[in-house]
KETIMAR-61509 format. One record per residue (C-alpha): residue number from 0; x negated, y negated, z. Coordinates in Angstrom, 3 decimals, decimal comma. Layout:
- nr_u_v_w
- NUM_X_Y_Z
...
//
This chain:
- nr_u_v_w
- 0_-23,971_33,720_-41,228
- 1_-22,570_30,227_-40,800
- 2_-20,038_31,230_-38,250
- 3_-22,792_32,928_-36,123
- 4_-24,886_29,776_-36,428
- 5_-22,101_27,524_-35,160
- 6_-21,330_29,886_-32,373
- 7_-25,024_29,672_-31,377
- 8_-24,961_26,137_-31,493
- 9_-21,918_25,895_-29,272
- 10_-23,507_28,138_-26,698
- 11_-26,809_26,269_-26,637
- 12_-24,832_22,893_-26,161
- 13_-22,883_24,576_-23,345
- 14_-25,905_25,954_-21,612
- 15_-27,657_22,713_-21,970
- 16_-24,598_20,918_-20,488
- 17_-24,373_23,179_-17,515
- 18_-28,076_23,936_-16,818
- 19_-29,597_22,941_-13,846
- 20_-32,449_21,000_-15,569
- 21_-30,223_18,572_-17,348
- 22_-30,999_14,729_-17,264
- 23_-29,293_12,665_-14,211
- 24_-25,995_11,150_-15,031
- 25_-24,215_8,198_-13,369
- 26_-21,803_8,737_-10,830
- 27_-19,764_6,573_-8,504
- 28_-18,899_6,761_-4,949
- 29_-17,231_4,619_-2,303
- 30_-19,469_3,141_0,357
- 31_-16,634_3,001_3,050
- 32_-15,232_6,624_2,765
- 33_-17,538_8,564_0,544
- 34_-14,809_9,214_-2,256
- 35_-16,298_9,861_-5,546
- 36_-13,860_8,772_-8,334
- 37_-14,645_9,804_-11,799
- 38_-15,236_6,300_-13,271
- 39_-15,664_2,710_-11,638
- 40_-12,737_1,198_-10,140
- 41_-12,394_-2,079_-8,169
- 42_-10,464_-0,649_-5,342
- 43_-11,156_2,783_-3,931
- 44_-8,049_5,042_-4,483
- 45_-8,708_6,915_-1,354
- 46_-9,226_4,411_1,357
- 47_-7,978_1,232_-0,310
- 48_-11,086_-0,795_-0,021
- 49_-12,045_-3,377_-2,582
- 50_-15,420_-3,640_-4,150
- 51_-16,810_-0,517_-2,212
- 52_-17,189_1,720_-5,131
- 53_-20,797_1,571_-6,446
- 54_-22,819_3,475_-8,921
- 55_-25,280_6,091_-7,887
- 56_-27,297_8,360_-10,121
- 57_-27,299_11,831_-9,160
- 58_-28,174_15,242_-10,190
- 59_-27,215_17,490_-7,429
- 60_-25,018_20,846_-7,035
- 61_-21,568_21,254_-8,457
- 62_-18,667_21,541_-5,924
- 63_-15,265_22,195_-7,676
- 64_-16,669_20,968_-10,918
- 65_-17,902_17,707_-9,327
- 66_-21,553_16,711_-8,501
- 67_-22,190_16,462_-4,616
- 68_-24,790_13,585_-4,041
- 69_-27,085_13,189_-1,322
- 70_-26,594_10,398_1,496
- 71_-28,598_8,812_3,940
- 72_-27,849_10,679_7,195
- 73_-26,795_8,787_10,184
- 74_-29,460_10,085_12,388
- 75_-32,898_11,276_10,803
- 76_-34,112_14,836_11,798
- 77_-36,747_14,875_14,468
- 78_-39,304_17,252_15,823
- 79_-37,640_19,587_18,487
- 80_-40,046_18,912_20,926
- 81_-38,967_15,142_20,960
- 82_-35,362_15,729_21,656
- 83_-33,998_15,356_25,180
- 84_-32,083_17,866_26,624
- 85_-30,754_15,877_29,289
- 86_-27,336_15,100_27,582
- 87_-26,591_18,990_27,515
- 88_-27,188_19,558_31,363
- 89_-24,417_20,837_33,280
- 90_-22,737_19,167_35,928
- 91_-21,292_21,280_38,854
- 92_-17,501_21,151_39,237
- 93_-17,394_21,982_42,813
- 94_-15,966_25,402_42,466
- 95_-18,703_27,784_42,737
- 96_-17,226_30,653_40,822
- 97_-16,100_28,677_37,857
- 98_-19,739_27,010_37,819
- 99_-21,165_30,891_37,825
- 100_-19,171_31,395_34,475
- 101_-19,833_28,148_32,785
- 102_-23,449_28,520_33,321
- 103_-24,001_25,713_36,057
- 104_-21,054_23,710_35,577
- 105_-19,356_21,264_32,805
- 106_-21,586_19,608_30,046
- 107_-20,464_16,148_29,070
- 108_-18,725_16,458_25,689
- 109_-18,022_20,134_25,974
- 110_-14,784_21,727_25,179
- 111_-13,298_24,640_27,225
- 112_-10,651_26,685_26,569
- 113_-9,065_28,648_29,381
- 114_-6,312_31,330_28,415
- 115_-4,336_33,493_30,547
- 116_-0,966_34,935_31,003
- 117_1,975_32,883_32,440
- 118_1,926_32,291_36,142
- 119_-1,651_33,713_36,774
- 120_-2,652_30,504_38,264
- 121_-4,561_28,394_35,385
- 122_-2,780_25,141_36,423
- 123_-3,596_25,685_40,180
- 124_-7,441_26,457_39,365
- 125_-7,822_23,474_37,184
- 126_-5,921_21,119_39,498
- 127_-8,718_22,146_42,063
- 128_-11,341_21,626_39,526
- 129_-10,017_18,064_38,654
- 130_-9,861_17,019_42,233
- 131_-13,522_18,293_43,005
- 132_-14,666_16,278_39,940
- 133_-12,868_13,268_41,077
- 134_-14,182_13,429_44,461
- 135_-17,932_14,360_43,649
- 136_-19,000_13,707_40,076
- 137_-18,445_10,016_40,407
- 138_-16,003_9,597_37,543
- 139_-12,375_9,794_37,302
- 140_-10,633_12,897_36,125
- 141_-7,301_12,992_34,064
- 142_-4,774_15,808_34,101
- 143_-2,441_15,674_31,094
- 144_0,536_18,112_31,514
- 145_2,773_18,936_28,443
- 146_4,809_21,419_30,424
- 147_5,600_19,924_33,888
- 148_6,295_16,435_35,100
- 149_4,087_14,515_37,100
- 150_6,309_14,914_40,007
- 151_5,883_18,804_39,708
- 152_2,027_18,345_39,701
- 153_2,056_16,068_42,614
- 154_3,951_18,611_44,592
- 155_1,474_21,330_44,012
- 156_-1,417_18,937_44,519
- 157_-0,100_18,095_47,865
- 158_0,400_21,705_48,812
- 159_-3,146_22,304_47,766
- 160_-4,416_19,298_49,414
- 161_-6,065_17,953_46,303
- 162_-4,887_14,360_46,462
- 163_-7,781_11,997_45,478
- 164_-7,641_8,249_44,240
- 165_-9,663_9,129_41,269
- 166_-7,535_12,001_40,107
- 167_-4,886_10,681_37,459
- 168_-1,827_12,586_36,288
- 169_0,063_12,227_32,971
- 170_2,733_14,035_31,337
- 171_2,619_13,572_27,427
- 172_3,284_15,610_24,431
- 173_2,062_13,500_21,885
- 174_-1,638_13,206_21,041
- 175_-1,665_9,595_20,294
- 176_-0,280_9,190_23,903
- 177_-2,951_11,371_25,267
- 178_-5,850_9,066_23,352
- 179_-4,211_6,187_24,706
- 180_-4,500_7,506_28,409
- 181_-8,287_8,365_27,543
- 182_-8,871_4,757_26,537
- 183_-7,075_3,438_29,820
- 184_-8,612_5,791_32,440
- 185_-11,915_6,530_30,750
- 186_-12,304_9,875_32,718
- 187_-15,421_11,887_32,938
- 188_-13,018_15,103_32,850
- 189_-9,805_15,768_30,829
- 190_-7,629_18,702_31,653
- 191_-4,842_19,543_28,861
- 192_-2,154_21,921_30,065
- 193_-1,562_23,066_27,447
- 194_-2,801_22,696_23,823
- 195_0,161_24,400_22,519
- 196_2,506_21,687_23,884
- 197_0,784_18,838_22,156
- 198_1,793_17,465_18,828
- 199_0,625_14,876_16,317
- 200_2,879_12,964_13,811
- 201_0,180_13,197_11,015
- 202_0,453_16,938_10,761
- 203_3,430_18,977_9,530
- 204_4,656_21,875_11,462
- 205_6,443_22,344_14,827
- 206_4,391_21,940_18,227
- 207_2,642_25,104_19,020
- 208_2,511_26,246_15,284
- 209_-0,746_27,136_13,702
- 210_-1,220_23,739_11,781
- 211_-0,424_21,567_14,956
- 212_-2,572_23,538_17,266
- 213_-5,684_23,514_14,759
- 214_-5,187_19,753_14,164
- 215_-4,723_18,858_17,785
- 216_-7,726_20,982_18,854
- 217_-10,004_19,495_16,064
- 218_-9,105_15,953_17,160
- 219_-9,689_16,553_20,828
- 220_-13,055_18,085_20,178
- 221_-13,986_15,193_17,924
- 222_-13,089_12,826_20,771
- 223_-14,788_14,741_23,543
- 224_-18,148_14,816_21,722
- 225_-17,703_11,192_20,628
- 226_-16,998_9,874_24,203
- 227_-19,044_12,550_26,108
- 228_-15,811_13,783_28,132
- 229_-15,749_17,187_29,372
- 230_-12,464_18,870_28,250
- 231_-10,727_21,880_29,500
- 232_-7,773_22,916_27,383
- 233_-5,156_25,356_28,634
- 234_-4,198_28,090_25,902
- 235_-1,346_30,521_25,886
- 236_-1,925_34,284_25,183
- 237_-0,043_36,631_22,999
- 238_1,480_39,870_24,260
- 239_-1,903_41,645_23,420
- 240_-3,832_39,272_25,833
- 241_-5,421_37,361_23,090
- 242_-5,492_33,614_22,555
- 243_-2,369_32,401_20,894
- 244_-2,727_30,228_17,876
- 245_-5,245_30,463_15,129
- 246_-8,358_32,462_15,320
- 247_-10,474_29,225_14,277
- 248_-9,323_27,899_17,873
- 249_-12,030_29,937_19,434
- 250_-14,731_28,670_16,954
- 251_-13,857_24,972_17,576
- 252_-14,495_24,790_21,236
- 253_-17,770_25,305_23,075
- 254_-16,549_27,944_25,767
- 255_-13,784_30,579_25,939
- 256_-12,571_31,745_28,987
- 257_-10,003_34,384_30,189
- 258_-8,096_34,116_33,604
- 259_-7,003_37,554_34,560
- 260_-5,051_39,049_37,366
- 261_-2,132_41,005_38,492
- 262_0,741_38,962_40,016
- 263_1,071_41,678_42,668
- 264_-2,422_41,186_44,059
- 265_-4,354_38,076_45,191
- 266_-7,564_38,916_42,870
- 267_-7,937_36,755_40,044
- 268_-10,989_37,059_37,585
- 269_-12,330_34,148_35,234
- 270_-14,248_36,065_32,361
- 271_-16,497_34,386_29,794
- 272_-16,019_35,525_26,163
- 273_-17,797_32,834_24,704
- 274_-20,485_30,149_26,086
- 275_-22,782_28,086_24,232
- 276_-24,492_26,699_27,419
- 277_-25,152_30,044_29,159
- 278_-24,476_33,579_29,626
- 279_-21,177_34,919_27,852
- 280_-20,589_37,943_30,030
- 281_-20,302_36,251_33,485
- 282_-17,210_36,993_35,621
- 283_-16,006_34,786_38,596
- 284_-13,899_35,949_41,273
- 285_-10,930_34,045_43,146
- 286_-8,211_34,758_45,692
- 287_-4,723_33,348_45,482
- 288_-3,009_32,239_48,741
- 289_-0,148_29,971_49,723
- 290_-2,681_27,023_50,147
- 291_-3,807_27,508_46,374
- 292_-7,063_29,201_44,995
- 293_-10,265_29,891_46,490
- 294_-13,686_31,277_45,428
- 295_-14,661_34,570_46,272
- 296_-18,466_34,811_46,501
- 297_-18,412_38,267_48,038
- 298_-15,495_40,281_46,755
- 299_-16,773_43,842_47,027
- 300_-14,891_44,098_50,561
- 301_-11,498_43,761_48,683
- 302_-12,037_46,934_46,741
- 303_-12,915_49,282_49,924
- 304_-10,626_51,024_52,504
- 305_-12,058_51,415_55,821
- 306_-10,937_54,782_57,341
- 307_-11,418_55,948_60,950
- 308_-12,071_59,390_59,493
- 309_-13,038_60,781_56,130
- 310_-10,041_61,256_53,812
- 311_-9,870_63,630_50,944
- 312_-9,460_62,311_47,557
- 313_-11,695_59,200_47,675
- 314_-14,884_58,382_46,375
- 315_-16,892_55,116_45,843
- 316_-18,769_53,782_42,745
- 317_-20,244_50,458_41,738
- 318_-18,553_49,046_38,738
- 319_-20,308_45,979_36,713
- 320_-18,192_42,942_35,797
- 321_-20,444_40,919_33,671
- 322_-23,532_40,795_35,563
- 323_-21,841_41,200_38,927
- 324_-21,913_44,544_40,793
- 325_-18,698_45,268_42,768
- 326_-18,484_48,262_44,997
- 327_-15,119_49,924_44,202
- 328_-13,248_52,781_45,786
- 329_-11,577_55,271_43,573
- 330_-8,565_57,416_44,875
- 331_-7,007_60,580_43,505
- 332_-4,023_62,681_44,770
- 333_-3,413_66,134_43,357
- 334_0,462_66,766_43,083
- 335_2,270_70,047_43,343
- 336_2,378_72,538_40,406
- 337_4,942_71,843_37,768
- 338_6,394_73,572_34,554
- 339_5,446_72,167_31,173
- 340_3,257_69,036_30,881
- 341_2,198_67,512_34,350
- 342_1,944_63,803_34,710
- 343_-1,388_61,825_34,651
- 344_-0,897_58,346_36,225
- 345_-3,469_56,084_36,523
- 346_-3,510_52,360_37,890
- 347_-6,721_50,280_37,269
- 348_-8,509_53,077_35,365
- 349_-8,635_54,340_31,792
- 350_-6,223_56,895_31,302
- 351_-7,955_58,513_28,406
- 352_-11,273_58,920_30,561
- 353_-9,158_60,371_33,307
- 354_-7,820_63,123_31,042
- 355_-11,400_64,011_29,696
- 356_-12,733_64,199_33,328
- 357_-9,756_66,556_34,330
- 358_-10,534_68,796_31,370
- 359_-14,455_68,863_32,198
- 360_-13,574_69,789_36,044
- 361_-11,105_72,318_34,855
- 362_-13,705_73,995_32,424
- 363_-16,955_73,721_34,428
- 364_-15,671_74,437_37,920
- 365_-14,364_77,725_39,417
- 366_-12,179_76,637_42,400
- 367_-10,132_73,901_40,699
- 368_-6,922_74,424_38,695
- 369_-5,590_71,195_37,359
- 370_-4,037_72,028_33,934
- 371_-0,455_72,438_35,836
- 372_-0,711_70,182_38,491
- 373_0,182_66,301_38,682
- 374_-2,714_63,973_39,125
- 375_-2,508_60,307_40,185
- 376_-5,620_58,142_40,091
- 377_-6,069_54,441_41,197
- 378_-8,495_51,868_42,298
- 379_-8,152_49,866_45,377
- 380_-7,763_46,016_45,515
- 381_-6,198_45,529_41,871
- 382_-9,336_45,684_40,252
- 383_-9,745_47,318_36,666
- 384_-12,495_49,675_36,240
- 385_-12,891_51,122_32,579
- 386_-16,571_51,533_32,185
- 387_-17,971_55,122_31,726
- 388_-20,019_54,588_34,846
- 389_-17,078_55,516_37,102
- 390_-16,517_58,944_35,747
- 391_-18,428_60,664_38,246
- 392_-16,785_59,036_41,084
- 393_-13,523_59,955_39,314
- 394_-14,605_63,470_39,205
- 395_-15,772_63,631_42,881
- 396_-12,361_61,893_44,024
- 397_-10,157_64,467_42,096
- 398_-12,008_67,498_43,281
- 399_-12,227_66,232_46,953
- 400_-8,363_65,802_46,534
- 401_-7,804_69,200_44,884
- 402_-10,151_71,191_47,304
- 403_-8,916_69,202_50,341
- 404_-12,611_68,269_51,200
- 405_-13,562_64,992_52,379
- 406_-16,447_63,111_50,751
- 407_-19,063_61,627_53,310
- 408_-18,010_57,879_53,767
- 409_-21,685_56,684_53,104
- 410_-21,902_58,212_49,797
- 411_-21,644_56,380_46,427
- 412_-21,444_57,906_42,893
- 413_-22,675_56,372_39,680
- 414_-22,796_58,046_36,266
- 415_-20,988_58,976_33,109
- 416_-19,502_62,386_32,549
- 417_-20,008_64,026_29,251
- 418_-17,748_66,860_27,744
- 419_-20,252_69,668_28,520
- 420_-20,280_68,526_32,284
- 421_-23,629_66,680_32,011
- 422_-24,058_63,397_33,902
- 423_-25,396_60,479_31,779
- 424_-27,376_57,462_32,389
- 425_-25,729_54,275_32,715
- 426_-27,004_50,683_32,730
- 427_-28,060_48,191_35,752
- 428_-28,592_51,116_38,262
- 429_-30,841_49,247_40,241
- 430_-28,437_46,528_40,675
- 431_-25,843_48,800_41,603
- 432_-27,760_50,508_44,245
- 433_-28,796_47,046_45,790
- 434_-25,145_46,154_46,175
- 435_-24,179_49,505_47,551
- 436_-27,129_49,375_50,237
- 437_-26,178_45,746_51,174
- 438_-22,639_47,286_52,229
- 439_-24,209_49,902_54,175
- 440_-24,107_53,050_51,867
- 441_-26,963_55,418_52,528
- 442_-26,531_57,937_49,912
- 443_-26,515_57,526_46,194
- 444_-25,625_60,308_43,520
- 445_-27,241_58,981_40,076
- 446_-27,846_60,341_36,549
- 447_-31,155_62,205_35,692
- 448_-33,960_59,455_34,849
- 449_-32,540_56,655_37,469
- 450_-33,922_57,928_40,623
- 451_-37,267_56,830_42,283
- 452_-39,227_59,965_40,914
- 453_-38,259_59,266_37,067
- 454_-37,668_55,849_36,590
- 455_-40,340_54,538_39,182
- 456_-37,968_52,012_40,505
- 457_-38,263_51,638_44,537
- 458_-34,650_52,446_46,012
- 459_-33,354_49,942_48,432
- 460_-34,528_50,475_52,069
- 461_-32,324_53,091_54,256
- 462_-30,717_54,472_51,135
- 463_-31,591_58,041_49,701
- 464_-30,998_58,480_46,166
- 465_-30,296_61,998_44,492
- 466_-30,437_62,611_40,805
- 467_-27,631_65,116_39,583
- 468_-27,677_66,797_36,116
- 469_-24,042_67,730_35,846
- 470_-20,705_67,678_37,685
- 471_-21,280_71,018_39,513
- 472_-24,456_69,927_40,978
- 473_-22,863_66,519_41,945
- 474_-20,144_68,476_43,797
- 475_-22,652_70,506_45,566
- 476_-24,600_67,608_46,629
- 477_-21,466_65,837_47,816
- 478_-20,368_69,024_49,795
- 479_-23,849_69,024_51,481
- 480_-23,834_65,437_52,380
- 481_-20,505_65,744_53,978
- 482_-21,638_68,931_56,021
- 483_-24,646_66,882_57,354
//
C-alpha cells in the first residue's frame, strides 16, 4: 500500500511539473542574439556580449526540453488591405520570352534558379539578360562567373553585341568576394554562374557539395531579400535532368526554371517548374544562332515542313507546351518486313505510346499489317511531344505511310487514342484550334464533345471541325478529306 502511495505521489508531481498549467518560471535570454542560457551569466556564451543576458518570465511551449519564449516582432502584423504590393511588381528584363515564363519579369529581391545541361546556352542567355537590364532598368547588373575568366566572358559578350558600361563582370569562387562585389557595384541584378562553383570558408565540405551549396544558396537568398537585388543562380543538372544538389535548394529560391534543348537543333525552351510570382507552367521559346540567342514569339513554323505536293506518312497536330499551343508535324516511315522483332524507333515522341498506337491500328483496322514491319516516327524541328493529344496524329501518320495515302495538307488531328480504338477528349481544344486556324489549317479532327455541336464553342473562322469517335472513323474522315 505504501509503495502504491509513493508511486502515485511521484506521478502526481511529475504530471504537475510537465503540465501545461504550471506557474510561470524565470528564464534568461540574450538581448543581442536570442540565446537562452540555463542560468544568469554576465557574458553571453553564444555571442560573447557582456551584460546582455536578462531575466524574462515565460510559460511557453517546450522545444528540445527548453521553454520557447515570445519576443517582440520586428514588424507588427497589419491588415492585408493596408500592405502595398508595389515592392513585388515585376520589372521586365528586355527578353520577351523569359519575361513570359517569369510572369512579367524579375521581382526585386527574388532569387531565380536556372538549370540546364552543359552547353545548352545558359550563360549566353543570362549574359543577354544582364545587358538588357543594364541598358533599360536604370541600375547596374553584375555577372559573377565561377567557371570562366572575365576575358572569356568578354569575348562572348563582344560576339553577341552585349557590351554596356553598366554591365559589370567578375570571376570569383568565394562567397565573401561575391558579397564584396555587391557592396562595390550595388547592382539591381546579380547573375551567379554557377552556384556549384562558389564556396564559403565558414562551412565544411568541398565546393559543389551538398553542405556548401545549401549554405551558399541560403546566404545569397538572405542578401537578395535584404538588399532587394534580383538574383539569378545557374545550377547544374544530374544525368537524370534534375537540379544537382540538395532538394532543399529548390525550396529556398522563388523561381525554378529548366533550360532545355537538343545540341543538334537551334530550338531552346525555358520551362517554368516553380514560380511564386506567376504561372508555373509557362514555356519560353528561343533560337540559338552564331550571334547568340533570340526570342521566338511565333515558333510554330519551326515544326512544320512545307511540301509542294502531299506526302504519305505525315500528319499535323497541335501540342501544348505549358499554356502555349504549338502546331507540330508528325512523320512516320514504315520499313520492310523483317523476321523476329522489328524495330520501333522514335525521335521526339514517347516510344511507349507509339507501341500502343501501333497495337491499336493492327487490331482495329483491316488493311494495315504492322506486327512484322519496322516503324520509325519523329517530330519536326527538334520539339518533344509526349502528351496523349498527339496519339491521333501519330495513328494517321502511321496509317498514311503504311497505306501510301497522303493526308490533306490542310488537316490537323487532335485526340488521345484508347486501347479499344476510341478517341478521347483532351484539354485546351479551343486554343489548339485557334492556333491551327491562324496558320491556315481548314479542317480539324477532334474527339467527341469537342466540336461546335457538342461543346457549343464556336470554331475559328474558315475552319471545319469534325468529331471522330474512333480510329477507324478518323481514317475514313482523313481519306474523304484527301479525296476532296
